[in-house]
C-alpha positions, 0 to 999 in steps of 0.5 A, spaced: 499 499 500 502 507 498 501 513 503 496 516 497 493 512 491 496 519 487 489 521 481 485 518 485 479 522 489 480 520 497 473 517 499 473 518 507 467 522 505 463 516 502 466 511 508 460 510 514 455 509 508 460 504 505 460 501 512 453 500 512 452 498 505 449 504 503 452 505 497 450 504 489 454 501 486 459 504 482 460 508 488 462 500 493 467 499 487 471 506 488 471 506 496 473 499 495 479 500 489 481 506 492 482 502 500 486 497 496 492 503 496 491 508 501 493 507 507 490 513 510 482 513 509 484 504 510 485 506 517 479 511 517 475 506 514 477 501 520 475 507 524 467 507 522 468 500 522 469 499 529 465 506 531 459 501 527 459 495 530 460 498 536 455 502 536 450 496 533 453 493 540 447 499 543 441 497 547 435 501 547 436 501 555 444 504 553 440 509 551 437 512 557 438 516 562 
């Protein structure tokens, strides 16, 4: 992996939707391709994916004051 994939624009704004499988097929392919070559976006992807996984563990009673 490289630090920067060159001319390919970074995909950070799409990572949340990517983790939630909410992108169209073209966007999904673009993000997946970008993540194979960009360490920075891959690190951000891991953080977003981990946060999403933790949110899924919350129960309704966890959100009450």
